[in-house]
Biopython code that builds the backbone (N, CA, C, O; Angstrom):
import numpy as np
from Bio.PDB.StructureBuilder import StructureBuilder

atoms = [
    (1, "UNK", "N", (186.774, 63.477, -115.000)),
    (1, "UNK", "CA", (187.357, 62.575, -114.070)),
    (1, "UNK", "C", (188.479, 61.817, -114.766)),
    (1, "UNK", "O", (188.295, 61.278, -115.858)),
    (2, "UNK", "N", (189.645, 61.781, -114.121)),
    (2, "UNK", "CA", (190.790, 61.093, -114.711)),
    (2, "UNK", "C", (190.714, 59.613, -114.375)),
    (2, "UNK", "O", (190.409, 59.227, -113.246)),
    (3, "UNK", "N", (190.996, 58.800, -115.372)),
    (3, "UNK", "CA", (190.988, 57.360, -115.090)),
    (3, "UNK", "C", (192.360, 56.951, -114.568)),
    (3, "UNK", "O", (193.389, 57.478, -114.990)),
    (4, "UNK", "N", (192.347, 56.031, -113.671)),
    (4, "UNK", "CA", (193.617, 55.539, -113.145)),
    (4, "UNK", "C", (193.855, 54.142, -113.668)),
    (4, "UNK", "O", (192.930, 53.336, -113.773)),
    (5, "UNK", "N", (195.066, 53.870, -113.985)),
    (5, "UNK", "CA", (195.436, 52.560, -114.475)),
    (5, "UNK", "C", (195.939, 51.746, -113.292)),
    (5, "UNK", "O", (196.835, 52.190, -112.573)),
    (6, "UNK", "N", (195.374, 50.559, -113.080)),
    (6, "UNK", "CA", (195.864, 49.747, -111.961)),
    (6, "UNK", "C", (197.312, 49.326, -112.200)),
    (6, "UNK", "O", (197.730, 49.160, -113.346)),
    (7, "UNK", "N", (198.070, 49.155, -111.134)),
    (7, "UNK", "CA", (199.463, 48.737, -111.305)),
    (7, "UNK", "C", (199.533, 47.359, -111.948)),
    (7, "UNK", "O", (198.622, 46.543, -111.816)),
    (8, "UNK", "N", (200.622, 47.126, -112.636)),
    (8, "UNK", "CA", (200.819, 45.821, -113.268)),
    (8, "UNK", "C", (200.839, 44.745, -112.193)),
    (8, "UNK", "O", (201.419, 44.923, -111.122)),
    (9, "UNK", "N", (200.202, 43.637, -112.498)),
    (9, "UNK", "CA", (200.128, 42.535, -111.527)),
    (9, "UNK", "C", (201.475, 41.835, -111.438)),
    (9, "UNK", "O", (202.070, 41.460, -112.449)),
    (10, "UNK", "N", (201.942, 41.669, -110.207)),
    (10, "UNK", "CA", (203.153, 40.908, -109.955)),
    (10, "UNK", "C", (202.757, 39.702, -109.116)),
    (10, "UNK", "O", (202.204, 39.870, -108.029)),
    (11, "UNK", "N", (203.023, 38.503, -109.588)),
    (11, "UNK", "CA", (202.630, 37.331, -108.823)),
    (11, "UNK", "C", (203.312, 37.297, -107.456)),
    (11, "UNK", "O", (204.455, 37.729, -107.308)),
    (12, "UNK", "N", (202.596, 36.779, -106.468)),
    (12, "UNK", "CA", (203.158, 36.676, -105.119)),
    (12, "UNK", "C", (204.319, 35.696, -105.092)),
    (12, "UNK", "O", (205.282, 35.890, -104.349)),
    (13, "UNK", "N", (204.234, 34.662, -105.885)),
    (13, "UNK", "CA", (205.292, 33.654, -105.947)),
    (13, "UNK", "C", (205.760, 33.500, -107.385)),
    (13, "UNK", "O", (205.356, 32.562, -108.072)),
    (14, "UNK", "N", (206.608, 34.411, -107.846)),
    (14, "UNK", "CA", (207.056, 34.307, -109.236)),
    (14, "UNK", "C", (207.822, 33.002, -109.465)),
    (14, "UNK", "O", (208.445, 32.460, -108.552)),
    (15, "UNK", "N", (207.764, 32.529, -110.664)),
    (15, "UNK", "CA", (208.469, 31.302, -111.021)),
    (15, "UNK", "C", (209.961, 31.589, -111.029)),
    (15, "UNK", "O", (210.433, 32.514, -111.690)),
    (16, "UNK", "N", (210.677, 30.790, -110.294)),
    (16, "UNK", "CA", (212.138, 30.954, -110.217)),
    (16, "UNK", "C", (212.773, 29.957, -111.175)),
    (16, "UNK", "O", (212.534, 28.754, -111.070)),
    (17, "UNK", "N", (213.574, 30.449, -112.099)),
    (17, "UNK", "CA", (214.238, 29.526, -113.027)),
    (17, "UNK", "C", (215.118, 28.539, -112.251)),
    (17, "UNK", "O", (215.706, 28.915, -111.238)),
    (18, "UNK", "N", (215.219, 27.285, -112.708)),
    (18, "UNK", "CA", (216.005, 26.272, -111.997)),
    (18, "UNK", "C", (217.437, 26.703, -111.693)),
    (18, "UNK", "O", (217.984, 26.348, -110.649)),
    (19, "UNK", "N", (218.032, 27.450, -112.580)),
    (19, "UNK", "CA", (219.420, 27.869, -112.355)),
    (19, "UNK", "C", (219.548, 28.874, -111.215)),
    (19, "UNK", "O", (220.656, 29.146, -110.752)),
    (20, "UNK", "N", (218.423, 29.428, -110.757)),
    (20, "UNK", "CA", (218.436, 30.386, -109.655)),
    (20, "UNK", "C", (217.851, 29.779, -108.375)),
    (20, "UNK", "O", (217.488, 30.511, -107.455)),
    (21, "UNK", "N", (217.759, 28.469, -108.315)),
    (21, "UNK", "CA", (217.194, 27.799, -107.151)),
    (21, "UNK", "C", (218.002, 28.101, -105.898)),
    (21, "UNK", "O", (219.227, 28.215, -105.950)),
    (22, "UNK", "N", (217.309, 28.228, -104.774)),
    (22, "UNK", "CA", (217.971, 28.464, -103.501)),
    (22, "UNK", "C", (218.376, 27.159, -102.833)),
    (22, "UNK", "O", (219.038, 27.171, -101.796)),
    (23, "UNK", "N", (217.988, 26.046, -103.414)),
    (23, "UNK", "CA", (218.310, 24.731, -102.870)),
    (23, "UNK", "C", (219.566, 24.212, -103.552)),
    (23, "UNK", "O", (219.695, 24.273, -104.775)),
    (24, "UNK", "N", (220.494, 23.697, -102.740)),
    (24, "UNK", "CA", (221.692, 23.071, -103.297)),
    (24, "UNK", "C", (221.473, 21.565, -103.305)),
    (24, "UNK", "O", (221.222, 20.955, -102.266)),
    (25, "UNK", "N", (221.573, 20.977, -104.490)),
    (25, "UNK", "CA", (221.334, 19.547, -104.652)),
    (25, "UNK", "C", (222.645, 18.791, -104.658)),
    (25, "UNK", "O", (223.656, 19.335, -105.101)),
    (26, "UNK", "N", (222.667, 17.569, -104.187)),
    (26, "UNK", "CA", (221.606, 16.840, -103.493)),
    (26, "UNK", "C", (221.496, 17.321, -102.044)),
    (26, "UNK", "O", (222.451, 17.848, -101.474)),
    (27, "UNK", "N", (220.302, 17.124, -101.461)),
    (27, "UNK", "CA", (220.077, 17.502, -100.067)),
    (27, "UNK", "C", (218.910, 16.716, -99.492)),
    (27, "UNK", "O", (218.083, 16.166, -100.219)),
    (28, "UNK", "N", (218.868, 16.680, -98.167)),
    (28, "UNK", "CA", (217.720, 16.072, -97.482)),
    (28, "UNK", "C", (216.596, 17.098, -97.511)),
    (28, "UNK", "O", (216.800, 18.252, -97.133)),
    (29, "UNK", "N", (215.412, 16.689, -97.957)),
    (29, "UNK", "CA", (214.303, 17.615, -98.139)),
    (29, "UNK", "C", (213.037, 17.019, -97.524)),
    (29, "UNK", "O", (212.497, 16.047, -98.052)),
    (30, "UNK", "N", (212.554, 17.592, -96.408)),
    (30, "UNK", "CA", (211.343, 17.064, -95.780)),
    (30, "UNK", "C", (210.076, 17.528, -96.493)),
    (30, "UNK", "O", (209.967, 18.682, -96.906)),
    (31, "UNK", "N", (209.133, 16.618, -96.627)),
    (31, "UNK", "CA", (207.833, 16.917, -97.235)),
    (31, "UNK", "C", (206.762, 16.403, -96.287)),
    (31, "UNK", "O", (206.827, 15.261, -95.832)),
    (32, "UNK", "N", (205.780, 17.239, -95.988)),
    (32, "UNK", "CA", (204.675, 16.840, -95.117)),
    (32, "UNK", "C", (203.474, 16.496, -95.986)),
    (32, "UNK", "O", (203.121, 17.225, -96.912)),
    (33, "UNK", "N", (202.856, 15.363, -95.662)),
    (33, "UNK", "CA", (201.721, 14.860, -96.435)),
    (33, "UNK", "C", (200.602, 14.515, -95.451)),
    (33, "UNK", "O", (200.825, 13.808, -94.468)),
    (34, "UNK", "N", (199.397, 15.022, -95.726)),
    (34, "UNK", "CA", (198.236, 14.753, -94.871)),
    (34, "UNK", "C", (197.219, 13.893, -95.617)),
    (34, "UNK", "O", (196.999, 14.056, -96.817)),
    (35, "UNK", "N", (196.606, 12.974, -94.870)),
    (35, "UNK", "CA", (195.566, 12.135, -95.446)),
    (35, "UNK", "C", (194.809, 11.409, -94.353)),
    (35, "UNK", "O", (195.028, 11.658, -93.168)),
    (36, "UNK", "N", (193.924, 10.515, -94.746)),
    (36, "UNK", "CA", (193.132, 9.743, -93.788)),
    (36, "UNK", "C", (194.046, 8.849, -92.963)),
    (36, "UNK", "O", (195.049, 8.338, -93.460)),
    (37, "UNK", "N", (193.687, 8.669, -91.699)),
    (37, "UNK", "CA", (194.468, 7.816, -90.804)),
    (37, "UNK", "C", (194.178, 6.363, -91.155)),
    (37, "UNK", "O", (193.325, 5.714, -90.550)),
    (38, "UNK", "N", (194.905, 5.875, -92.142)),
    (38, "UNK", "CA", (194.657, 4.553, -92.696)),
    (38, "UNK", "C", (195.986, 4.020, -93.223)),
    (38, "UNK", "O", (196.767, 4.764, -93.817)),
    (39, "UNK", "N", (196.239, 2.742, -93.007)),
    (39, "UNK", "CA", (197.518, 2.166, -93.442)),
    (39, "UNK", "C", (197.661, 2.200, -94.965)),
    (39, "UNK", "O", (198.778, 2.272, -95.477)),
    (40, "UNK", "N", (196.554, 2.150, -95.688)),
    (40, "UNK", "CA", (196.619, 2.250, -97.146)),
    (40, "UNK", "C", (197.217, 3.595, -97.563)),
    (40, "UNK", "O", (197.985, 3.668, -98.523)),
    (41, "UNK", "N", (196.861, 4.652, -96.840)),
    (41, "UNK", "CA", (197.413, 5.984, -97.115)),
    (41, "UNK", "C", (198.928, 5.962, -96.947)),
    (41, "UNK", "O", (199.656, 6.469, -97.799)),
    (42, "UNK", "N", (199.403, 5.375, -95.851)),
    (42, "UNK", "CA", (200.843, 5.318, -95.580)),
    (42, "UNK", "C", (201.548, 4.531, -96.681)),
    (42, "UNK", "O", (202.557, 4.988, -97.218)),
    (43, "UNK", "N", (201.034, 3.369, -97.018)),
    (43, "UNK", "CA", (201.642, 2.534, -98.059)),
    (43, "UNK", "C", (201.680, 3.258, -99.405)),
    (43, "UNK", "O", (202.657, 3.159, -100.147)),
    (44, "UNK", "N", (200.617, 3.977, -99.706)),
    (44, "UNK", "CA", (200.544, 4.713, -100.970)),
    (44, "UNK", "C", (201.593, 5.813, -101.024)),
    (44, "UNK", "O", (202.287, 5.968, -102.029)),
    (45, "UNK", "N", (201.707, 6.573, -99.944)),
    (45, "UNK", "CA", (202.693, 7.660, -99.898)),
    (45, "UNK", "C", (204.102, 7.093, -100.044)),
    (45, "UNK", "O", (204.908, 7.625, -100.808)),
    (46, "UNK", "N", (204.401, 6.024, -99.323)),
    (46, "UNK", "CA", (205.733, 5.416, -99.417)),
    (46, "UNK", "C", (206.006, 4.955, -100.848)),
    (46, "UNK", "O", (207.101, 5.172, -101.366)),
    (47, "UNK", "N", (205.037, 4.331, -101.483)),
    (47, "UNK", "CA", (205.222, 3.859, -102.865)),
    (47, "UNK", "C", (205.503, 5.013, -103.819)),
    (47, "UNK", "O", (206.370, 4.909, -104.687)),
    (48, "UNK", "N", (204.774, 6.110, -103.659)),
    (48, "UNK", "CA", (204.990, 7.278, -104.527)),
    (48, "UNK", "C", (206.372, 7.867, -104.277)),
    (48, "UNK", "O", (207.079, 8.215, -105.223)),
    (49, "UNK", "N", (206.760, 7.981, -103.018)),
    (49, "UNK", "CA", (208.064, 8.565, -102.688)),
    (49, "UNK", "C", (209.191, 7.698, -103.244)),
    (49, "UNK", "O", (210.143, 8.219, -103.824)),
    (50, "UNK", "N", (209.091, 6.383, -103.072)),
    (50, "UNK", "CA", (210.140, 5.479, -103.569)),
    (50, "UNK", "C", (210.260, 5.557, -105.087)),
    (50, "UNK", "O", (211.349, 5.400, -105.640)),
    (51, "UNK", "N", (209.145, 5.797, -105.747)),
    (51, "UNK", "CA", (209.168, 5.945, -107.207)),
    (51, "UNK", "C", (210.049, 7.131, -107.629)),
    (51, "UNK", "O", (210.691, 7.091, -108.678)),
    (52, "UNK", "N", (210.072, 8.182, -106.804)),
    (52, "UNK", "CA", (210.831, 9.389, -107.138)),
    (52, "UNK", "C", (212.173, 9.473, -106.412)),
    (52, "UNK", "O", (213.056, 10.229, -106.817)),
    (53, "UNK", "N", (212.323, 8.693, -105.340)),
    (53, "UNK", "CA", (213.578, 8.617, -104.597)),
    (53, "UNK", "C", (213.780, 7.161, -104.198)),
    (53, "UNK", "O", (213.413, 6.760, -103.094)),
    (54, "UNK", "N", (214.369, 6.362, -105.104)),
    (54, "UNK", "CA", (214.519, 4.925, -104.845)),
    (54, "UNK", "C", (215.283, 4.596, -103.559)),
    (54, "UNK", "O", (215.139, 3.498, -103.019)),
    (55, "UNK", "N", (216.076, 5.516, -103.075)),
    (55, "UNK", "CA", (216.836, 5.275, -101.852)),
    (55, "UNK", "C", (216.080, 5.631, -100.583)),
    (55, "UNK", "O", (216.636, 5.530, -99.489)),
    (56, "UNK", "N", (214.812, 6.049, -100.707)),
    (56, "UNK", "CA", (214.040, 6.442, -99.525)),
    (56, "UNK", "C", (213.882, 5.255, -98.581)),
    (56, "UNK", "O", (213.500, 4.162, -99.000)),
    (57, "UNK", "N", (214.180, 5.480, -97.308)),
    (57, "UNK", "CA", (214.047, 4.442, -96.287)),
    (57, "UNK", "C", (212.725, 4.643, -95.545)),
    (57, "UNK", "O", (212.564, 5.618, -94.811)),
    (58, "UNK", "N", (211.796, 3.734, -95.735)),
    (58, "UNK", "CA", (210.459, 3.874, -95.155)),
    (58, "UNK", "C", (210.484, 3.970, -93.635)),
    (58, "UNK", "O", (209.582, 4.570, -93.050)),
    (59, "UNK", "N", (211.493, 3.395, -92.976)),
    (59, "UNK", "CA", (211.545, 3.450, -91.513)),
    (59, "UNK", "C", (211.829, 4.863, -90.987)),
    (59, "UNK", "O", (211.684, 5.114, -89.790)),
    (60, "UNK", "N", (212.233, 5.788, -91.869)),
    (60, "UNK", "CA", (212.490, 7.171, -91.452)),
    (60, "UNK", "C", (211.217, 8.023, -91.474)),
    (60, "UNK", "O", (211.226, 9.174, -91.038)),
    (61, "UNK", "N", (210.146, 7.459, -91.973)),
    (61, "UNK", "CA", (208.860, 8.149, -92.058)),
    (61, "UNK", "C", (208.391, 8.551, -90.656)),
    (61, "UNK", "O", (208.415, 7.737, -89.733)),
    (62, "UNK", "N", (207.970, 9.799, -90.502)),
    (62, "UNK", "CA", (207.432, 10.265, -89.227)),
    (62, "UNK", "C", (205.922, 10.369, -89.340)),
    (62, "UNK", "O", (205.401, 10.855, -90.344)),
    (63, "UNK", "N", (205.217, 9.909, -88.308)),
    (63, "UNK", "CA", (203.750, 9.915, -88.295)),
    (63, "UNK", "C", (203.253, 10.815, -87.171)),
    (63, "UNK", "O", (203.791, 10.804, -86.064)),
    (64, "UNK", "N", (202.212, 11.598, -87.474)),
    (64, "UNK", "CA", (201.557, 12.426, -86.460)),
    (64, "UNK", "C", (200.054, 12.382, -86.685)),
    (64, "UNK", "O", (199.547, 12.998, -87.623)),
    (65, "UNK", "N", (199.337, 11.657, -85.830)),
    (65, "UNK", "CA", (197.876, 11.617, -85.979)),
    (65, "UNK", "C", (197.254, 12.939, -85.535)),
    (65, "UNK", "O", (197.796, 13.629, -84.671)),
    (66, "UNK", "N", (196.117, 13.286, -86.130)),
    (66, "UNK", "CA", (195.384, 14.486, -85.711)),
    (66, "UNK", "C", (194.800, 14.234, -84.336)),
    (66, "UNK", "O", (194.744, 13.090, -83.886)),
    (67, "UNK", "N", (194.365, 15.289, -83.662)),
    (67, "UNK", "CA", (193.806, 15.145, -82.317)),
    (67, "UNK", "C", (192.559, 14.260, -82.314)),
    (67, "UNK", "O", (192.286, 13.576, -81.327)),
    (68, "UNK", "N", (191.805, 14.271, -83.408)),
    (68, "UNK", "CA", (190.601, 13.434, -83.494)),
    (68, "UNK", "C", (190.928, 12.010, -83.926)),
    (68, "UNK", "O", (190.105, 11.106, -83.782)),
    (69, "UNK", "N", (192.144, 11.814, -84.462)),
    (69, "UNK", "CA", (192.528, 10.497, -84.947)),
    (69, "UNK", "C", (192.038, 10.190, -86.348)),
    (69, "UNK", "O", (192.322, 9.119, -86.885)),
    (70, "UNK", "N", (191.310, 11.113, -86.941)),
    (70, "UNK", "CA", (190.749, 10.896, -88.281)),
    (70, "UNK", "C", (191.814, 11.045, -89.377)),
    (70, "UNK", "O", (191.761, 10.355, -90.395)),
    (71, "UNK", "N", (192.773, 11.944, -89.164)),
    (71, "UNK", "CA", (193.795, 12.219, -90.175)),
    (71, "UNK", "C", (195.179, 11.864, -89.651)),
    (71, "UNK", "O", (195.411, 11.755, -88.447)),
    (72, "UNK", "N", (196.080, 11.691, -90.596)),
    (72, "UNK", "CA", (197.453, 11.353, -90.262)),
    (72, "UNK", "C", (198.384, 12.255, -91.053)),
    (72, "UNK", "O", (198.253, 12.394, -92.269)),
    (73, "UNK", "N", (199.313, 12.857, -90.357)),
    (73, "UNK", "CA", (200.339, 13.665, -91.005)),
    (73, "UNK", "C", (201.604, 12.845, -91.112)),
    (73, "UNK", "O", (202.051, 12.248, -90.132)),
    (74, "UNK", "N", (202.175, 12.813, -92.285)),
    (74, "UNK", "CA", (203.424, 12.090, -92.511)),
    (74, "UNK", "C", (204.501, 13.083, -92.908)),
    (74, "UNK", "O", (204.245, 14.013, -93.672)),
    (75, "UNK", "N", (205.694, 12.887, -92.394)),
    (75, "UNK", "CA", (206.840, 13.652, -92.875)),
    (75, "UNK", "C", (207.785, 12.656, -93.523)),
    (75, "UNK", "O", (208.281, 11.732, -92.877)),
    (76, "UNK", "N", (208.023, 12.861, -94.804)),
    (76, "UNK", "CA", (208.969, 12.029, -95.541)),
    (76, "UNK", "C", (210.155, 12.916, -95.904)),
    (76, "UNK", "O", (209.982, 13.999, -96.465)),
    (77, "UNK", "N", (211.331, 12.462, -95.588)),
    (77, "UNK", "CA", (212.527, 13.228, -95.933)),
    (77, "UNK", "C", (213.211, 12.498, -97.078)),
    (77, "UNK", "O", (213.752, 11.405, -96.914)),
    (78, "UNK", "N", (213.169, 13.135, -98.241)),
    (78, "UNK", "CA", (213.734, 12.540, -99.449)),
    (78, "UNK", "C", (215.112, 13.124, -99.715)),
    (78, "UNK", "O", (215.473, 14.179, -99.192)),
    (79, "UNK", "N", (215.866, 12.422, -100.530)),
    (79, "UNK", "CA", (217.121, 12.977, -101.023)),
    (79, "UNK", "C", (216.780, 13.675, -102.325)),
    (79, "UNK", "O", (216.582, 13.037, -103.359)),
    (80, "UNK", "N", (216.716, 15.000, -102.255)),
    (80, "UNK", "CA", (216.364, 15.793, -103.438)),
    (80, "UNK", "C", (217.593, 15.919, -104.324)),
    (80, "UNK", "O", (218.657, 16.353, -103.882)),
    (81, "UNK", "N", (217.425, 15.534, -105.578)),
    (81, "UNK", "CA", (218.543, 15.606, -106.518)),
    (81, "UNK", "C", (218.365, 16.687, -107.578)),
    (81, "UNK", "O", (219.318, 17.062, -108.261)),
    (82, "UNK", "N", (217.123, 17.189, -107.710)),
    (82, "UNK", "CA", (216.869, 18.250, -108.686)),
    (82, "UNK", "C", (215.504, 18.868, -108.421)),
    (82, "UNK", "O", (214.663, 18.292, -107.731)),
    (83, "UNK", "N", (215.310, 20.029, -108.974)),
    (83, "UNK", "CA", (214.006, 20.689, -108.875)),
    (83, "UNK", "C", (212.943, 19.885, -109.619)),
    (83, "UNK", "O", (211.801, 19.784, -109.172)),
    (84, "UNK", "N", (213.327, 19.326, -110.737)),
    (84, "UNK", "CA", (212.398, 18.520, -111.524)),
    (84, "UNK", "C", (211.910, 17.325, -110.709)),
    (84, "UNK", "O", (210.720, 17.010, -110.719)),
    (85, "UNK", "N", (212.819, 16.664, -110.007)),
    (85, "UNK", "CA", (212.440, 15.532, -109.167)),
    (85, "UNK", "C", (211.423, 15.967, -108.108)),
    (85, "UNK", "O", (210.404, 15.304, -107.915)),
    (86, "UNK", "N", (211.701, 17.086, -107.421)),
    (86, "UNK", "CA", (210.784, 17.573, -106.383)),
    (86, "UNK", "C", (209.439, 17.972, -106.972)),
    (86, "UNK", "O", (208.395, 17.651, -106.404)),
    (87, "UNK", "N", (209.453, 18.668, -108.103)),
    (87, "UNK", "CA", (208.195, 19.063, -108.752)),
    (87, "UNK", "C", (207.356, 17.834, -109.110)),
    (87, "UNK", "O", (206.147, 17.813, -108.879)),
    (88, "UNK", "N", (208.001, 16.821, -109.670)),
    (88, "UNK", "CA", (207.287, 15.598, -110.056)),
    (88, "UNK", "C", (206.742, 14.863, -108.837)),
    (88, "UNK", "O", (205.638, 14.319, -108.878)),
    (89, "UNK", "N", (207.512, 14.845, -107.759)),
    (89, "UNK", "CA", (207.065, 14.195, -106.533)),
    (89, "UNK", "C", (205.866, 14.924, -105.938)),
    (89, "UNK", "O", (204.890, 14.289, -105.536)),
    (90, "UNK", "N", (205.931, 16.255, -105.879)),
    (90, "UNK", "CA", (204.800, 17.043, -105.369)),
    (90, "UNK", "C", (203.549, 16.811, -106.208)),
    (90, "UNK", "O", (202.455, 16.664, -105.662)),
    (91, "UNK", "N", (203.700, 16.778, -107.526)),
    (91, "UNK", "CA", (202.553, 16.545, -108.406)),
    (91, "UNK", "C", (201.954, 15.158, -108.177)),
    (91, "UNK", "O", (200.734, 15.004, -108.118)),
    (92, "UNK", "N", (202.816, 14.155, -108.050)),
    (92, "UNK", "CA", (202.331, 12.788, -107.849)),
    (92, "UNK", "C", (201.599, 12.659, -106.511)),
    (92, "UNK", "O", (200.548, 12.023, -106.432)),
    (93, "UNK", "N", (202.158, 13.264, -105.467)),
    (93, "UNK", "CA", (201.510, 13.189, -104.155)),
    (93, "UNK", "C", (200.199, 13.967, -104.132)),
    (93, "UNK", "O", (199.166, 13.439, -103.720)),
    (94, "UNK", "N", (200.241, 15.205, -104.568)),
    (94, "UNK", "CA", (199.035, 16.059, -104.480)),
    (94, "UNK", "C", (197.940, 15.588, -105.433)),
    (94, "UNK", "O", (196.769, 15.907, -105.226)),
    (95, "UNK", "N", (198.292, 14.847, -106.458)),
    (95, "UNK", "CA", (197.298, 14.365, -107.403)),
    (95, "UNK", "C", (196.637, 13.058, -106.987)),
    (95, "UNK", "O", (195.687, 12.616, -107.633)),
    (96, "UNK", "N", (197.121, 12.438, -105.928)),
    (96, "UNK", "CA", (196.554, 11.157, -105.509)),
    (96, "UNK", "C", (195.301, 11.390, -104.661)),
    (96, "UNK", "O", (195.309, 12.261, -103.790)),
    (97, "UNK", "N", (194.237, 10.639, -104.893)),
    (97, "UNK", "CA", (192.969, 10.859, -104.181)),
    (97, "UNK", "C", (193.034, 10.618, -102.660)),
    (97, "UNK", "O", (192.200, 11.155, -101.932)),
    (98, "UNK", "N", (193.985, 9.839, -102.168)),
    (98, "UNK", "CA", (194.096, 9.609, -100.726)),
    (98, "UNK", "C", (194.796, 10.769, -99.998)),
    (98, "UNK", "O", (194.708, 10.891, -98.776)),
    (99, "UNK", "N", (195.479, 11.601, -100.758)),
    (99, "UNK", "CA", (196.238, 12.709, -100.174)),
    (99, "UNK", "C", (195.382, 13.958, -100.118)),
    (99, "UNK", "O", (194.795, 14.371, -101.118)),
    (100, "UNK", "N", (195.316, 14.561, -98.925)),
    (100, "UNK", "CA", (194.535, 15.790, -98.742)),
    (100, "UNK", "C", (195.392, 17.037, -98.958)),
    (100, "UNK", "O", (194.961, 17.981, -99.619)),
    (101, "UNK", "N", (196.600, 17.040, -98.404)),
    (101, "UNK", "CA", (197.504, 18.203, -98.502)),
    (101, "UNK", "C", (198.945, 17.746, -98.624)),
    (101, "UNK", "O", (199.323, 16.692, -98.113)),
    (102, "UNK", "N", (199.749, 18.557, -99.312)),
    (102, "UNK", "CA", (201.186, 18.335, -99.383)),
    (102, "UNK", "C", (201.848, 19.674, -99.112)),
    (102, "UNK", "O", (201.528, 20.678, -99.748)),
    (103, "UNK", "N", (202.768, 19.682, -98.168)),
    (103, "UNK", "CA", (203.499, 20.920, -97.819)),
    (103, "UNK", "C", (204.987, 20.687, -97.936)),
    (103, "UNK", "O", (205.775, 21.599, -97.687)),
]
sb = StructureBuilder()
sb.init_structure("model")
sb.init_model(0)
sb.init_chain("A")
sb.init_seg("    ")
for serial, (resi, resn, name, xyz) in enumerate(atoms, 1):
    if name == "N":
        sb.init_residue(resn, " ", resi, " ")
    sb.init_atom(name, np.array(xyz, "f"), 0.0, 1.0, " ", f" {name:<3s}", serial, name[0])
structure = sb.get_structure()
């Protein structure tokens, strides 16, 4: 019986070097954040976003409660200035215990 070698694994989302980014900076970049329907969650998200985009205007924040009212979806549109800035912002948001999902 001949043995077969499995094909080399290719990641579904290969790492794209920053110089090959499809995003042109600076740009408006929307980020969706889900968490508990609680004002503390909103304040926390705004604080994290302002830390990474000092010009973020909190009044532009969009809110969408879940049908049950238990969760709240926020859309924050930041001024993205670099891939590093976006990566750091995603890490800060997704690492916070009040945040359930970041898209």
